Every structure is written in structure tokens, then in C-alpha cells.
C-alpha positions in Angstrom: 0.1 -0.1 -0.1 1.3 3.4 -0.9 0.6 6.3 1.4 0.1 10.4 1.6 2.7 10.1 4.4 4.8 12.8 6.3 7.7 13.0 4.5 9.6 11.2 6.9 7.7 8.3 6.5 7.0 8.6 2.8 7.5 5.4 0.9 6.2 3.7 -1.9 4.9 -0.2 -1.8 2.3 -2.2 -3.5 2.3 -3.8 -6.9 3.7 -2.1 -9.8 1.8 -1.9 -13.1 2.8 -2.5 -16.3 5.9 -0.4 -17.8 4.6 2.4 -20.1 6.8 3.0 -23.3 9.9 5.1 -22.5 9.7 8.9 -23.6 12.6 8.7 -25.9 13.7 5.2 -27.0 17.2 6.5 -27.9 17.9 7.9 -24.5 20.9 6.0 -22.8 20.0 3.1 -20.4 19.4 4.1 -17.0 19.0 7.9 -18.0 15.6 9.8 -17.7 14.6 11.3 -21.4 13.3 14.4 -21.9 9.5 15.0 -21.7 7.2 17.9 -21.7 7.5 19.6 -18.0 10.7 17.6 -17.7 14.4 18.6 -18.2 17.0 15.8 -17.6 20.1 18.0 -17.9 18.8 20.1 -14.8 16.4 17.5 -13.3 13.8 20.0 -13.2 10.1 19.0 -13.1 7.6 21.7 -14.0 4.2 21.0 -12.8 1.2 23.2 -13.6 -1.4 25.0 -11.4 -4.5 27.0 -12.1 -5.6 28.7 -9.0 -7.4 32.3 -8.8 -5.2 34.5 -6.6 -6.5 37.8 -7.5 -9.5 40.1 -6.1 -11.5 38.2 -3.8 -9.4 35.1 -4.4 -6.1 36.7 -3.3 -6.3 34.4 -0.2 -6.1 31.3 -2.5 -2.3 31.6 -2.8 -2.1 29.5 -0.1 -3.1 26.3 -1.8 0.2 27.2 -4.0 2.4 28.0 -0.7 0.7 24.3 0.3 2.3 22.9 -2.5 5.4 24.7 -2.4 6.2 23.6 1.2 5.6 20.1 0.2 7.7 20.0 -2.9 10.6 21.6 -0.8 10.8 18.8 1.6 10.2 16.1 -1.2 13.2 17.5 -3.0 15.3 17.8 0.0 18.0 15.5 0.9 16.4 12.4 1.9 13.2 12.9 0.5 11.4 11.1 -2.2 12.3 13.5 -4.9 15.8 14.1 -3.5 18.1 15.4 -6.5 15.4 16.8 -8.3 13.8 20.2 -8.3 10.1 20.9 -8.6 8.7 24.2 -10.0 5.2 25.2 -9.7 3.7 27.4 -12.7 0.4 28.7 -11.5 -1.6 31.1 -13.7 -4.4 33.3 -12.3 -7.6 31.6 -13.3 -9.9 34.3 -11.6 -12.2 31.4 -11.2 -13.3 32.0 -14.6 -13.3 29.1 -17.4 -13.2 32.0 -20.3 -10.0 33.3 -18.3 -8.6 29.7 -17.4 -9.0 28.3 -21.3 -6.1 30.5 -22.7 -3.7 30.3 -19.9 -4.1 26.6 -20.0 -3.3 26.5 -23.5 -0.3 28.9 -23.3 1.4 26.5 -20.3 0.3 23.0 -21.1 3.2 22.3 -23.6 5.4 23.0 -20.8 4.3 21.3 -17.8 4.4 17.5 -16.8 0.9 17.4 -15.2 -1.1 19.6 -13.1 -0.9 19.6 -9.4 -4.0 21.8 -8.8 -7.1 23.2 -10.8 -9.4 24.9 -8.6 -13.0 24.9 -9.6 -15.2 22.3 -11.4 -16.5 24.6 -13.9 -12.9 25.1 -14.9 -12.2 21.6 -14.9 -15.1 20.9 -16.9 -14.1 23.4 -19.5 -10.7 21.9 -19.7 -11.0 18.4 -19.9 -11.4 17.9 -23.7 -8.0 19.3 -24.2 -6.6 17.6 -21.5 -7.7 14.1 -23.0 -6.3 15.5 -26.6 -2.9 16.0 -24.9 -2.7 13.1 -22.7 -2.4 15.5 -19.4 -3.4 14.3 -16.0 -4.6 16.8 -13.1 -5.2 16.9 -9.5 -8.2 18.8 -8.7 -8.5 20.8 -5.7 -11.9 18.9 -5.1 -14.0 16.8 -7.0 -17.3 16.3 -8.1 -19.0 12.8 -9.1 -18.4 13.3 -12.8 -14.7 13.5 -12.2 -14.2 10.7 -9.8 -13.9 8.0 -12.8 -12.4 10.2 -15.3 -9.1 9.3 -16.6 -7.4 12.4 -16.9 -8.2 13.5 -13.3 -6.3 12.2 -10.3 -8.5 12.9 -7.2 -7.7 13.3 -3.7 -10.3 13.9 -0.7 -13.7 12.9 -0.7 -16.1 14.2 -3.4 -17.1 17.8 -2.7 -20.6 16.9 -2.5 -20.2 14.3 0.2 -19.1 16.9 2.5 -22.8 18.2 2.4 -24.4 14.6 2.5 -22.1 14.5 5.5 -23.2 18.0 7.1 -26.9 16.8 6.7 -26.2 13.7 8.6 -24.1 15.6 11.3 -26.6 18.1 11.7 -29.4 15.3 12.3 -27.8 13.3 14.5 -25.0 15.2 16.3 -26.4 18.6 16.7 -30.0 17.4 17.6 -31.6 18.5 14.4 -33.4 15.3 13.3 -36.9 16.6 13.5 -36.1 19.9 11.8 -37.3 21.2 8.4 -34.1 21.1 6.1 -33.8 23.3 2.9 -31.1 24.3 0.5 -29.5 27.4 -1.1 -27.0 26.0 -3.7 -25.0 27.9 -6.8 -26.3 27.0 -10.0 -23.3 25.5 -12.0 -22.1 22.0 -12.5 -20.5 22.1 -8.6 -24.0 23.0 -7.4 -25.6 20.5 -9.3 -23.4 17.6 -7.5 -23.8 19.4 -4.1 -27.9 19.4 -4.7 -27.8 16.0 -5.7 -26.1 14.9 -2.4 -28.3 16.8 -0.5 -31.3 15.3 -1.9 -29.9 11.9 -1.2 -29.1 12.8 2.7 -32.6 14.3 3.5 -34.0 11.4 1.6 -31.8 8.7 3.2 -32.6 10.3 6.8 -36.3 10.9 6.2 -36.0 14.7 7.4 -38.7 17.1 6.6 -37.7 19.4 3.7 -38.8 22.6 2.6 -37.4 25.1 -0.2 -34.5 23.9 -2.5 -33.3 27.5 -3.9 -30.6 27.9 -6.6 -28.3 30.9 -7.4 -26.5 32.3 -10.3 -22.6 32.6 -9.5 -21.3 36.0 -8.4 -25.0 36.8 -6.9 -24.2 39.2 -3.9 -27.8 40.2 -2.6 -29.6 37.2 -1.2 -32.6 39.4 0.3 -34.9 37.1 -1.8 -33.5 34.0 -0.9 -33.4 34.6 2.6 -37.0 35.8 2.9 -38.1 32.8 1.1 -36.5 30.3 3.3 -37.7 32.3 6.3 -41.1 32.1 5.1 -41.1 28.5 4.5 -40.0 27.8 8.0 -36.6 26.6 7.0 -34.7 25.5 10.3 -31.4 23.9 8.9 -30.2 25.2 5.6 -27.6 23.7 3.5 -25.5 26.6 1.8 -23.4 25.1 -1.3 -21.1 27.6 -3.0 -17.8 29.4 -2.7 -16.3 32.9 -1.8 -18.5 35.2 0.1 -21.7 33.3 0.2 -21.9 32.8 4.1 -20.9 36.3 4.6 -23.5 37.5 2.1 -26.2 35.3 3.6 -25.5 36.5 7.2 -25.6 39.9 6.6 -29.4 39.4 5.1 -30.1 37.1 7.8 -29.3 39.5 10.6 -31.4 42.1 8.6 -34.4 40.0 8.6 -34.3 38.4 11.7 -33.6 35.1 10.3 -31.5 32.4 12.7 -31.5 28.8 11.2 -28.7 26.4 11.7 -26.5 26.4 8.6 -24.6 23.8 7.4 -21.7 24.1 4.8 -18.3 23.1 3.6 -14.7 24.1 3.0 -15.4 25.7 -0.4 -17.5 28.7 1.5 -15.0 29.1 4.0 -12.4 32.3 3.7 -9.6 34.0 5.9 -12.3 36.8 7.0 -14.9 34.4 8.2 -14.3 35.3 12.2 -13.8 38.8 11.6 -15.7 40.0 8.5 -19.1 41.1 7.8 -21.9 39.0 10.0 -18.9 37.4 12.0 -21.1 37.0 15.0 -24.2 35.4 13.5 -22.1 33.2 11.4 -20.3 32.2 14.9 -23.4 31.1 16.5 -25.3 29.7 13.6 -22.8 28.0 11.0 -20.8 24.6 11.2 -18.2 23.9 8.5 -17.6 20.5 7.0 -13.7 20.2 6.4 -11.3 17.4 6.2 -8.1 17.5 8.8 -7.8 19.0 11.9 -7.2 22.8 13.3 -4.2 24.6 12.7 -2.7 23.8 15.9 -4.4 20.4 16.2 -2.6 17.1 16.9 -5.3 14.8 15.8 -3.5 14.4 12.0 0.2 13.8 12.1 0.7 15.6 9.1 -0.6 19.0 10.3 2.2 20.1 12.3 4.6 18.9 9.7 3.2 21.0 7.3 2.8 24.3 9.5 6.5 23.7 10.0 7.4 23.4 6.3 5.2 26.5 5.6 7.5 28.4 8.3 10.2 27.4 6.4 9.2 29.1 3.0 10.4 32.6 4.2 6.8 34.3 3.4 4.4 35.5 5.9 2.1 32.7 6.7 -1.6 33.4 7.7 -3.0 30.5 9.4 -5.8 29.4 7.1 -8.2 26.6 7.1 -8.3 24.0 4.2 -6.1 25.8 1.6 -2.7 25.2 2.6 -3.9 21.6 3.4 -5.4 21.2 0.0 -1.9 22.2 -1.5 0.1 20.1 0.9 -1.9 16.8 0.0 -2.3 17.5 -3.7 1.7 18.0 -3.7 2.0 14.5 -2.0 -0.3 12.7 -4.4 1.9 14.5 -7.4 5.0 13.3 -5.6 3.9 9.9 -5.2 3.1 9.7 -9.2 6.4 11.6 -10.0 8.6 9.1 -7.9 7.0 6.0 -9.5 7.6 7.6 -13.0 11.4 8.1 -12.0 11.6 4.5 -10.7 10.1 3.2 -14.0 12.4 5.6 -16.2 9.9 7.0 -17.9 8.6 10.7 -17.3 6.4 10.8 -20.5 2.7 11.8 -19.8 1.6 8.4 -21.2 3.6 6.8 -18.2 2.3 9.3 -15.7 -1.2 8.6 -16.7 -0.7 4.9 -16.3 0.7 5.3 -12.9 -2.3 7.3 -12.1 -4.7 4.7 -13.3 -3.4 1.4 -12.4 -0.4 1.8 -10.0 -1.5 3.9 -7.4 -3.8 1.1 -5.7 -5.0 2.1 -2.2 -3.2 5.4 -1.1 -3.5 5.3 2.8 -4.0 8.9 4.7 -1.0 8.4 7.3 -1.0 12.3 7.4 -4.9 12.1 8.6 -5.4 15.3 6.6 -7.5 14.0 3.2 -10.5 12.1 4.9 -9.0 8.5 5.2 -7.6 6.0 2.3 -8.3 6.4 -1.3 -8.7 3.3 -3.1 -7.6 4.0 -6.9 -8.2 0.4 -7.8 -6.6 -0.8 -11.1 -8.7 1.7 -13.4 -10.5 5.0 -13.1 -13.9 3.2 -12.7 -12.7 1.2 -9.6 -11.9 4.4 -7.7 -13.4 4.7 -4.0 -12.7 8.2 -2.4 -12.4 8.6 1.4 -15.3 9.9 3.2 -14.3 11.3 6.8 -15.3 14.4 7.5 -14.3 16.9 10.4 -16.6 19.6 11.7 -15.8 23.4 12.8 -17.6 26.1 14.1 -16.1 29.9 13.5 -14.1 31.3 16.5 -12.0 34.5 16.2 -9.8 33.4 19.1 -8.5 30.3 17.1 -5.7 30.9 14.5 -7.7 30.1 11.5 -11.1 31.4 12.7 -12.4 27.7 12.6 -12.5 25.6 15.8 -12.8 22.0 15.7 -15.9 20.4 17.2 -15.5 16.7 15.7 -12.7 15.2 13.8 -12.9 12.2 11.1 -16.7 12.0 11.8 -17.8 8.9 9.6 -21.2 9.1 8.1 -23.3 6.1 7.0 -25.2 8.5 4.9 -21.8 9.6 2.7 -21.2 5.6 2.3 -24.6 4.8 1.0 -24.3 7.8 -1.4 -21.1 6.8 -2.8 -22.0 3.4 -3.4 -25.5 4.9 -5.4 -23.0 6.4 -7.7 -21.3 3.3 -8.8 
């Protein structure tokens, strides 16, 4: 079994797959040949990244810093990529497919693979070209349609299962089994997946349901939606979206004197959650589903190694939930793939894809940061994602603004939902 492990413990094991065709059959025996994104003369590997890092997305640079911290340790003496250099080429996608597509086209020939692509709509737009160019990418999160895609190498639980787990947690741990459940979800491919998981969860738990509302990406004024949810008597509201959605909802909820229990996920968190607009209301009414532990937590063995590695970057580190962690875990999976390719003597894209599809097997979560083991099977169709979620409330006194309430909650609803997708 391979593992997404702390650097000191990282090792490869398990059965190797069939060897891929070398990138250059004329390369001398024992030497790695040049391939897209790999320069054998300098032993430099360039990986791509499409993460928005400007405007309201400026805080997402933490994803890049998390990746850099892991790669720096992986390429250090004694690390799994000792002797190599990994460079990250990140382009600011602005969380907009129309922006991301030309950026992707301009960089795709110069990277081995993508270590992070943030945003289901962006991945959806890029997949046809990724298939043409035999490129694999590790997403920041996955929706069901990406789980079995041969050009996507997922980590973490399915994004929408965070929401199914949140419904289960609210009903069985927070005491809302007899409450009326409603949803407010963004209108895009990501939102479709979240709504599907919510619908499954409320049906599986047989709870009372009410309004199911959708909103356009970029919506800022939620007066109409908050009014509709209040008028319907919704006691628990699942919010599915990104960016400032929870704060925008909270502002209107305060104005309209509406106080439901809100359940949401990591995608709706940002660094101003505990101090920005509506912070007091959010602290009282919102629960977040996020994998892993708190910034100072000791439940996950990899957390403090990550914090220590970030300190070594030489940049100002703002404690942030989820984002550093996503970069760190994505880099760990990328490292696992690159290490196997180097062992095989083939850094070609065909080799990287074959490794991702047939040779990863069950990858354990020794770091305790990605929601449990991910079983990649022997083909994309065999993949079974992890299913453990942690739950947090907002608290301005803790470093990230998120205070751990429950670590690695195991939801039977999530297990049933994932099985239903097969």
C-alpha cells in the first residue's frame, strides 16, 4: 500500500503496473529522457497549477504555498524526490473558465502534469483539451463526474459528500433530527453535485424538507432567498457555494431576523470568516465540514509537519483552514506519481497517466489530513474516495477562525451515497 504520508515516513509499496513506453527510446540506458515539463539536464520537473490568486480570491495563494512547502521537503536530501527540483507554474484563473482556457493553452506544453486545478466549472471546460494532450491533473476538489475520469487524479472526498455528511451530522449530532431542512445552492456543475448529495441525504434520513433554492454564481444580494427560506420555516439550511456566500447570507439574515442552523463546507470558508461581515451571527449559526484538524491540532500527524514546512518558506504565513492543506495533500499525491515515474525510468505523459490509472492502488492517509484512504483500484472506474469529515464552528480566538468540533466523523449516509454513484 502506498501512502500520502509525512515526508519522513513516505515510501512506495504495492504492486507495480505494466511499464509504459519510454519517452525517448534513444535515451541512454538508466537515464531519464526529456518529456513535457521535464528537463533531464537540470533534473527539473515543472508542474502546472490554475488557482485564482487575485481580487476576492487573493487568499487562495495559500494553496500554492502548501504545494511549495511539500515539494521543498520532497526534493530535500533524503526526500522521495531527492536530487530533483519541482517548479510550480501557477496562472491566475480568476475562477473563470473563459480566463482559464487561454492560460491553460499557453502553459500546457511546458508542464508534466497539473498539481492543482481549482474549480469544477474550469476543470469541466479544460477536460477535452487535457484528453487530447494526454495531460493528467489533480483537482482542488472533485464532483462525481470527475471521480472516474481518466485525466483526473482525485484526492479528498467528493465535494458534494461534505454536504451529505453535514446533513447527517446536523440530524444525528446537533439534535436536528426533527427539523425542517432546506437548501441554497449555486447554479453550476458544482452546485448540481451538491444538490444531488443533499437530496440523497435528506431522503436517506427521512427528514422534513422545504425550499430548494438555486442562485447564479456572482450573486451578492440574497434578500429574496433569505426571505423565502424564512417564510417557509426552514430550520436547517444547507448552503452550497464558494467565496463570500456565507457572509452575504449572514448580512441578510441579521437584517431579516432569521436564525436557522447553517451547514456548509470548506468551499464557503475564507480567512475573514471570523472577523468580517456577519461574523457574530456566523459564529452562532454556522457549521463547516472540512477534512483534517485545526491549525494547532494534533489529531492529524501531518498537520504540524505542514505548519513547520510553511514556516520555512520565508513568506508571511496567515493561518488558514483547508487551503494550505489542499496544496500540501495535492503535492503529496503528485510526488507519489512522479516518484513512481522516476523509478520506472519514464517521465512521459503516457507513463504518468498509466501510473495514475493502474499503479496507485490504495493510498493510505497517514497524514490524517485527507479524510481517510483513497482506493484508486486498477482503473478509473474502480476508484473509491475517502469519506471522513471534520466539523468546525467559527471562533475568532483560534488561528484560522475555525474551531474543531469533531474530527473524522464517519457518515453512513455518505457511504450509502458513494455506493449509489457506482
